[in-house]
Backbone as CSV, one residue per row, in Angstrom:
resi,resn,N_x,N_y,N_z,CA_x,CA_y,CA_z,C_x,C_y,C_z
1,UNK,32.507,-26.186,3.816,31.150,-26.120,3.313,30.203,-25.500,4.348
2,UNK,30.415,-25.890,5.637,29.587,-25.332,6.706,29.758,-23.816,6.783
3,UNK,31.012,-23.359,6.663,31.295,-21.918,6.723,30.615,-21.190,5.568
4,UNK,30.649,-21.794,4.385,30.027,-21.183,3.221,28.521,-21.045,3.423
5,UNK,27.858,-22.105,3.906,26.425,-22.046,4.161,26.087,-21.010,5.227
6,UNK,26.886,-20.950,6.281,26.663,-19.970,7.343,26.821,-18.554,6.798
7,UNK,27.856,-18.335,6.010,28.101,-17.017,5.422,26.949,-16.615,4.510
8,UNK,26.504,-17.536,3.650,25.384,-17.241,2.754,24.112,-16.956,3.544
9,UNK,23.852,-17.728,4.574,22.664,-17.516,5.410,22.702,-16.148,6.069
10,UNK,23.843,-15.788,6.610,23.991,-14.470,7.255,23.795,-13.350,6.247
11,UNK,24.367,-13.516,5.063,24.238,-12.491,4.026,22.785,-12.317,3.615
12,UNK,22.088,-13.412,3.392,20.690,-13.333,2.999,19.835,-12.727,4.106
13,UNK,20.094,-13.110,5.349,19.344,-12.549,6.471,19.588,-11.049,6.582
14,UNK,20.832,-10.627,6.432,21.134,-9.200,6.574,20.493,-8.391,5.457
15,UNK,20.382,-8.963,4.257,19.709,-8.254,3.173,18.246,-8.044,3.488
16,UNK,17.583,-9.083,4.004,16.162,-8.930,4.322,15.974,-8.010,5.529
17,UNK,16.910,-8.002,6.434,16.801,-7.144,7.619,16.958,-5.678,7.257
18,UNK,17.643,-5.399,6.130,17.865,-4.020,5.733,16.789,-3.509,4.774
19,UNK,15.812,-4.310,4.437,14.752,-3.875,3.541,13.964,-2.756,4.214
20,UNK,13.598,-1.747,3.420,12.871,-0.606,3.953,11.378,-0.888,3.947
21,UNK,10.739,-0.667,5.074,9.285,-0.806,5.152,8.669,0.275,4.279
22,UNK,7.718,-0.112,3.435,7.092,0.821,2.515,5.986,1.631,3.192
23,UNK,5.818,2.874,2.735,4.716,3.704,3.201,3.414,3.024,2.788
24,UNK,2.460,2.932,3.685,1.206,2.260,3.326,0.249,3.188,2.584
25,UNK,-0.709,2.592,1.910,-1.894,3.317,1.486,-2.817,3.317,2.707
26,UNK,-3.910,4.071,2.625,-4.829,4.183,3.756,-6.266,3.976,3.298
27,UNK,-7.115,3.596,4.260,-8.548,3.495,3.983,-9.319,3.980,5.207
28,UNK,-10.360,4.753,4.952,-11.301,5.160,5.985,-12.462,4.177,5.966
29,UNK,-12.772,3.611,7.138,-13.874,2.655,7.266,-14.538,2.871,8.613
30,UNK,-15.824,3.121,8.592,-16.598,3.370,9.819,-15.968,4.462,10.682
31,UNK,-15.521,5.538,10.042,-14.969,6.682,10.759,-13.553,6.499,11.280
32,UNK,-12.918,5.396,10.950,-11.553,5.141,11.425,-10.612,4.993,10.234
33,UNK,-9.413,5.547,10.376,-8.408,5.467,9.322,-7.491,4.272,9.601
34,UNK,-7.378,3.370,8.621,-6.535,2.180,8.724,-5.410,2.249,7.695
35,UNK,-4.278,1.668,8.055,-3.215,1.446,7.086,-3.603,0.227,6.261
36,UNK,-3.201,0.233,5.003,-3.420,-0.927,4.136,-2.093,-1.622,3.884
37,UNK,-2.096,-2.931,3.897,-0.883,-3.643,3.498,-1.034,-4.166,2.073
38,UNK,-2.093,-3.731,1.399,-2.321,-4.021,-0.009,-2.398,-2.685,-0.749
39,UNK,-2.215,-2.719,-2.055,-2.167,-1.479,-2.845,-3.213,-1.529,-3.955
40,UNK,-4.467,-1.193,-3.640,-5.543,-1.334,-4.621,-5.394,-0.454,-5.860
41,UNK,-4.715,0.683,-5.774,-4.560,1.544,-6.945,-3.735,0.869,-8.037
42,UNK,-2.900,-0.102,-7.667,-2.119,-0.831,-8.674,-3.030,-1.494,-9.706
43,UNK,-4.211,-1.962,-9.278,-5.159,-2.587,-10.211,-5.601,-1.573,-11.268
44,UNK,-5.843,-0.336,-10.856,-6.235,0.730,-11.789,-5.097,1.043,-12.757
45,UNK,-3.877,1.133,-12.223,-2.730,1.454,-13.071,-2.419,0.332,-14.059
46,UNK,-2.758,-0.905,-13.710,-2.603,-2.018,-14.673,-3.647,-1.911,-15.786
47,UNK,-4.864,-1.456,-15.445,-5.914,-1.281,-16.457,-5.625,-0.104,-17.387
48,UNK,-5.002,0.943,-16.826,-4.719,2.158,-17.585,-3.237,2.505,-17.466
49,UNK,-2.366,1.745,-18.137,-0.918,1.949,-17.986,-0.449,3.337,-18.397
50,UNK,-1.215,4.016,-19.248,-0.832,5.380,-19.645,-0.880,6.351,-18.472
51,UNK,-1.635,6.015,-17.425,-1.723,6.885,-16.245,-0.561,6.663,-15.280
52,UNK,0.225,5.608,-15.512,1.389,5.320,-14.658,2.348,6.507,-14.624
53,UNK,2.421,7.232,-15.733,3.336,8.375,-15.810,2.994,9.447,-14.776
54,UNK,1.740,9.506,-14.356,1.306,10.496,-13.357,2.000,10.265,-12.019
55,UNK,2.229,9.010,-11.670,2.847,8.718,-10.378,4.354,8.494,-10.491
56,UNK,4.907,8.577,-11.697,6.358,8.478,-11.863,6.962,9.858,-11.635
57,UNK,8.110,9.906,-10.997,8.759,11.180,-10.701,10.210,10.923,-10.358
58,UNK,10.953,11.982,-10.158,12.386,11.821,-9.859,12.680,11.875,-8.365
59,UNK,11.658,11.853,-7.543,11.845,12.000,-6.100,11.617,10.679,-5.378
60,UNK,12.276,9.640,-5.844,12.065,8.330,-5.224,12.655,8.265,-3.828
61,UNK,11.930,7.619,-2.960,12.375,7.354,-1.606,12.419,5.843,-1.455
62,UNK,13.357,5.349,-0.693,13.439,3.896,-0.523,12.216,3.344,0.196
63,UNK,11.437,4.205,0.855,10.237,3.711,1.523,8.965,3.963,0.705
64,UNK,9.146,4.280,-0.595,7.980,4.536,-1.447,8.298,4.195,-2.901
65,UNK,8.659,2.942,-3.139,9.044,2.525,-4.487,7.912,2.644,-5.488
66,UNK,6.657,2.507,-5.064,5.556,2.578,-6.021,5.299,4.018,-6.458
67,UNK,5.831,4.989,-5.718,5.752,6.386,-6.143,4.581,7.184,-5.627
68,UNK,3.641,6.574,-4.945,2.450,7.300,-4.497,1.943,6.734,-3.178
69,UNK,1.082,7.509,-2.524,0.308,7.041,-1.372,-1.149,7.351,-1.703
70,UNK,-1.976,6.328,-1.712,-3.395,6.500,-2.023,-4.220,6.383,-0.747
71,UNK,-5.284,7.160,-0.692,-6.232,7.076,0.419,-7.592,6.721,-0.160
72,UNK,-8.209,5.712,0.431,-9.518,5.236,0.003,-10.518,5.451,1.123
73,UNK,-11.795,5.353,0.772,-12.851,5.454,1.782,-14.004,4.544,1.388
74,UNK,-14.524,3.832,2.376,-15.750,3.064,2.171,-16.913,3.949,2.602
75,UNK,-17.757,4.280,1.651,-18.955,5.067,1.919,-20.114,4.105,1.767
76,UNK,-20.718,3.752,2.895,-21.671,2.647,2.876,-20.876,1.400,2.524
77,UNK,-21.256,0.741,1.462,-20.520,-0.437,0.997,-19.707,-0.162,-0.269
78,UNK,-19.589,1.103,-0.664,-18.889,1.440,-1.902,-17.492,1.979,-1.605
79,UNK,-16.518,1.511,-2.395,-15.123,1.924,-2.243,-14.830,3.102,-3.164
80,UNK,-14.280,4.180,-2.583,-13.924,5.369,-3.345,-12.449,5.706,-3.150
81,UNK,-11.850,6.273,-4.189,-10.514,6.843,-4.072,-10.715,8.248,-3.538
82,UNK,-10.083,8.543,-2.419,-10.243,9.856,-1.791,-9.119,10.807,-2.199
83,UNK,-7.883,10.287,-2.296,-6.752,11.112,-2.723,-5.592,10.210,-3.129
84,UNK,-4.728,10.743,-3.964,-3.483,10.085,-4.353,-2.418,11.168,-4.326
85,UNK,-1.375,10.951,-3.520,-0.303,11.937,-3.434,1.010,11.319,-3.913
86,UNK,1.852,12.172,-4.494,3.190,11.773,-4.932,4.192,12.749,-4.335
87,UNK,5.429,12.294,-4.242,6.474,13.177,-3.749,6.757,14.264,-4.771
88,UNK,7.112,15.443,-4.283,7.492,16.537,-5.173,8.812,16.205,-5.846
89,UNK,8.968,16.646,-7.087,10.227,16.461,-7.805,11.275,17.409,-7.228
90,UNK,12.510,17.210,-7.602,13.591,18.095,-7.148,13.298,19.531,-7.531
91,UNK,12.785,19.735,-8.757,12.456,21.097,-9.213,11.366,21.724,-8.361
92,UNK,10.326,20.944,-8.048,9.232,21.456,-7.231,9.698,21.763,-5.812
93,UNK,10.590,20.934,-5.287,11.146,21.198,-3.953,11.935,22.500,-3.962
94,UNK,12.713,22.730,-5.020,13.485,23.973,-5.144,12.551,25.174,-5.205
95,UNK,11.480,25.056,-6.006,10.510,26.151,-6.126,9.873,26.496,-4.783
96,UNK,9.642,25.496,-3.948,9.033,25.714,-2.629,10.069,26.091,-1.573
97,UNK,11.330,26.106,-1.965,12.381,26.426,-1.010,12.672,25.304,-0.032
98,UNK,12.304,24.087,-0.384,12.493,22.942,0.506,13.691,22.090,0.129
99,UNK,14.229,22.311,-1.035,15.310,21.455,-1.519,16.525,21.538,-0.609
100,UNK,17.006,20.376,-0.145,18.175,20.231,0.723,18.029,20.925,2.078
101,UNK,16.832,21.258,2.449,16.580,21.796,3.781,15.964,20.706,4.633
102,UNK,15.978,20.900,5.913,15.352,19.949,6.816,13.853,20.249,6.836
103,UNK,13.099,19.511,6.035,11.660,19.727,5.969,10.929,18.450,6.332
104,UNK,9.672,18.616,6.692,8.859,17.449,7.021,8.670,16.607,5.776
105,UNK,8.837,15.300,5.933,8.680,14.356,4.830,7.359,14.592,4.107
106,UNK,6.271,14.819,4.851,4.958,14.963,4.243,4.722,16.339,3.637
107,UNK,5.600,17.316,3.879,5.487,18.597,3.197,5.906,18.463,1.742
108,UNK,6.638,17.417,1.424,7.158,17.234,0.081,6.250,16.414,-0.814
109,UNK,4.930,16.536,-0.662,3.977,15.783,-1.470,2.968,16.706,-2.138
110,UNK,2.370,16.213,-3.218,1.274,16.932,-3.874,0.224,15.921,-4.316
111,UNK,-1.010,16.373,-4.410,-2.094,15.511,-4.852,-2.092,15.425,-6.377
112,UNK,-2.320,14.217,-6.900,-2.465,14.016,-8.346,-3.827,13.388,-8.660
113,UNK,-4.750,13.478,-7.712,-6.070,12.864,-7.872,-6.770,13.358,-9.139
114,UNK,-6.784,14.671,-9.350,-7.505,15.237,-10.505,-6.820,14.914,-11.832
115,UNK,-5.530,14.605,-11.780,-4.830,14.201,-12.998,-5.144,12.737,-13.322
116,UNK,-5.134,11.889,-12.291,-5.456,10.476,-12.488,-6.935,10.273,-12.816
117,UNK,-7.785,11.030,-12.139,-9.236,10.900,-12.297,-9.850,12.271,-12.567
118,UNK,-9.806,12.753,-13.796,-10.324,14.096,-14.083,-11.831,14.225,-13.865
119,UNK,-12.523,13.100,-13.623,-13.980,13.115,-13.455,-14.425,13.851,-12.189
120,UNK,-13.583,13.943,-11.174,-14.003,14.607,-9.945,-13.018,14.374,-8.820
121,UNK,-13.365,14.841,-7.645,-12.456,14.753,-6.514,-12.528,13.415,-5.802
122,UNK,-13.566,12.636,-6.032,-13.673,11.321,-5.431,-14.226,10.385,-6.490
123,UNK,-13.656,9.210,-6.582,-14.051,8.306,-7.646,-14.351,6.926,-7.090
124,UNK,-15.460,6.356,-7.523,-15.799,5.003,-7.112,-14.801,4.042,-7.746
125,UNK,-14.248,3.158,-6.927,-13.225,2.212,-7.384,-13.878,0.913,-7.852
126,UNK,-14.766,1.006,-8.854,-15.464,-0.178,-9.345,-14.553,-1.104,-10.152
127,UNK,-13.335,-0.681,-10.408,-12.327,-1.476,-11.098,-11.573,-2.395,-10.137
128,UNK,-11.836,-2.274,-8.834,-11.095,-3.081,-7.857,-11.928,-4.239,-7.319
129,UNK,-11.316,-5.421,-7.341,-11.856,-6.604,-6.670,-10.691,-7.282,-5.966
130,UNK,-10.878,-7.618,-4.711,-9.818,-8.270,-3.957,-10.044,-8.103,-2.466
131,UNK,-9.064,-8.520,-1.695,-9.147,-8.415,-0.240,-8.188,-7.327,0.223
132,UNK,-8.729,-6.322,0.887,-7.912,-5.269,1.474,-7.545,-5.708,2.889
133,UNK,-6.259,-5.696,3.185,-5.773,-6.128,4.493,-5.347,-4.891,5.282
134,UNK,-5.956,-4.718,6.467,-5.685,-3.573,7.331,-5.111,-4.068,8.657
135,UNK,-3.777,-4.064,8.797,-3.199,-4.463,10.078,-3.406,-3.350,11.113
136,UNK,-3.741,-3.733,12.342,-3.888,-2.718,13.389,-3.638,-3.343,14.750
137,UNK,-3.560,-2.493,15.743,-3.260,-2.979,17.096,-1.757,-2.966,17.334
138,UNK,-1.378,-3.501,18.474,0.042,-3.481,18.832,0.854,-4.376,17.904
139,UNK,2.103,-4.015,17.713,2.995,-4.818,16.886,3.427,-6.027,17.694
140,UNK,3.213,-7.212,17.126,3.538,-8.466,17.799,4.949,-8.898,17.447
141,UNK,5.315,-8.735,16.197,6.664,-9.083,15.752,7.084,-8.041,14.728
142,UNK,8.090,-7.276,15.048,8.529,-6.203,14.174,9.195,-6.772,12.942
143,UNK,8.976,-6.217,11.767,7.942,-5.241,11.419,6.733,-5.901,10.796
144,UNK,6.624,-7.200,10.882,5.682,-7.916,10.042,4.274,-8.035,10.620
145,UNK,4.124,-8.392,11.863,2.805,-8.769,12.362,2.264,-7.805,13.417
146,UNK,0.947,-7.612,13.347,0.256,-6.845,14.375,-0.715,-7.787,15.077
147,UNK,-1.319,-7.294,16.140,-2.212,-8.144,16.934,-3.495,-8.492,16.194
148,UNK,-3.983,-7.578,15.341,-5.265,-7.794,14.663,-5.179,-7.366,13.197
149,UNK,-6.095,-7.938,12.420,-6.191,-7.619,10.998,-7.654,-7.485,10.619
150,UNK,-7.963,-6.395,9.951,-9.290,-6.208,9.386,-9.183,-6.551,7.907
151,UNK,-9.974,-7.524,7.463,-9.998,-7.918,6.058,-11.292,-7.426,5.441
152,UNK,-11.159,-6.685,4.354,-12.311,-6.140,3.656,-12.335,-6.743,2.251
153,UNK,-13.300,-7.613,1.994,-13.386,-8.222,0.673,-14.239,-7.325,-0.228
154,UNK,-13.644,-6.937,-1.350,-14.278,-6.007,-2.281,-14.511,-6.716,-3.610
155,UNK,-15.681,-6.535,-4.186,-15.990,-7.071,-5.511,-16.532,-5.933,-6.372
156,UNK,-15.795,-5.581,-7.409,-16.176,-4.483,-8.314,-16.505,-3.201,-7.549
157,UNK,-15.683,-2.889,-6.540,-15.850,-1.653,-5.784,-16.891,-1.709,-4.685
158,UNK,-17.463,-2.884,-4.415,-18.500,-3.036,-3.386,-17.983,-3.954,-2.281
159,UNK,-18.133,-3.521,-1.035,-17.755,-4.342,0.114,-18.732,-5.508,0.232
160,UNK,-18.192,-6.736,0.167,-19.061,-7.914,0.260,-18.849,-8.694,1.555
161,UNK,-17.696,-8.493,2.215,-17.441,-9.235,3.451,-16.406,-8.487,4.287
162,UNK,-16.621,-8.490,5.592,-15.679,-7.915,6.547,-15.339,-8.984,7.566
163,UNK,-14.060,-9.102,7.890,-13.637,-10.105,8.856,-12.487,-9.542,9.688
164,UNK,-12.515,-9.789,10.997,-11.427,-9.390,11.883,-10.718,-10.654,12.361
165,UNK,-9.391,-10.672,12.196,-8.593,-11.838,12.573,-7.505,-11.447,13.561
166,UNK,-7.150,-12.383,14.445,-5.958,-12.177,15.261,-4.752,-12.678,14.448
167,UNK,-3.562,-12.553,15.012,-2.350,-12.923,14.276,-2.371,-14.380,13.833
168,UNK,-2.742,-15.272,14.736,-2.755,-16.705,14.420,-3.745,-17.000,13.290
169,UNK,-4.929,-16.418,13.363,-5.931,-16.605,12.314,-5.452,-16.026,10.991
170,UNK,-4.770,-14.884,11.063,-4.257,-14.243,9.850,-3.203,-15.116,9.175
171,UNK,-2.322,-15.720,9.961,-1.306,-16.604,9.386,-1.958,-17.809,8.704
172,UNK,-3.035,-18.348,9.289,-3.776,-19.440,8.642,-4.414,-18.957,7.336
173,UNK,-4.961,-17.759,7.364,-5.551,-17.156,6.162,-4.496,-17.039,5.053
174,UNK,-3.299,-16.559,5.415,-2.220,-16.431,4.424,-1.848,-17.786,3.827
175,UNK,-1.791,-18.800,4.669,-1.450,-20.141,4.176,-2.511,-20.645,3.197
176,UNK,-3.786,-20.412,3.519,-4.862,-20.816,2.605,-4.757,-20.059,1.274
177,UNK,-4.401,-18.780,1.344,-4.237,-17.981,0.129,-3.096,-18.536,-0.727
178,UNK,-1.987,-18.899,-0.080,-0.839,-19.479,-0.810,-1.236,-20.783,-1.493
179,UNK,-1.976,-21.623,-0.765,-2.409,-22.901,-1.330,-3.348,-22.683,-2.514
180,UNK,-4.265,-21.754,-2.381,-5.188,-21.451,-3.481,-4.416,-20.944,-4.700
181,UNK,-3.413,-20.113,-4.462,-2.592,-19.606,-5.556,-1.851,-20.753,-6.249
182,UNK,-1.257,-21.643,-5.459,-0.543,-22.796,-6.034,-1.479,-23.628,-6.899
183,UNK,-2.696,-23.864,-6.400,-3.681,-24.651,-7.163,-4.040,-23.953,-8.463
184,UNK,-4.125,-22.631,-8.440,-4.499,-21.889,-9.646,-3.392,-21.920,-10.697
185,UNK,-2.166,-22.183,-10.283,-1.042,-22.213,-11.212,-0.854,-23.581,-11.864
186,UNK,-1.594,-24.573,-11.392,-1.451,-25.931,-11.948,-2.359,-26.168,-13.127
């Protein structure tokens, strides 16, 4: 029985150790570009599921299961979508002469902003409410934790609160979020 538990534990650990870190979305805030560990565009795609097809493609990468990388910007206190890029399909890679060649990962992308949001090149994200988490600083524990976290609380596309946390404070914040979620499910 001990051997079975040890084997199962090792198997489960090795599966989690082999998980691919996902490409982050990005946000510009006060002239600085931050990685996001949250995906605010998912809220838009849930509201408009017909637009999901725009970010679906045949060029899946294990580090980009959602199919896109979005860039946001806070202009004053307003949240805007700045760009949304998707990987090129196999056909598009062939047309560009990149298929099966050693090319830069980021050369294989195209913007779909105007397809998702035909209204213009930048769109106010008034459909988003939530906390944007921006990990930054040195990595404390690979790949999960960084030394600092910038939390941007957004309500209907408007920045309502900014908070900077260290790792210990962030872990307490996560625990409070888990508890609040559990309470909401009861």
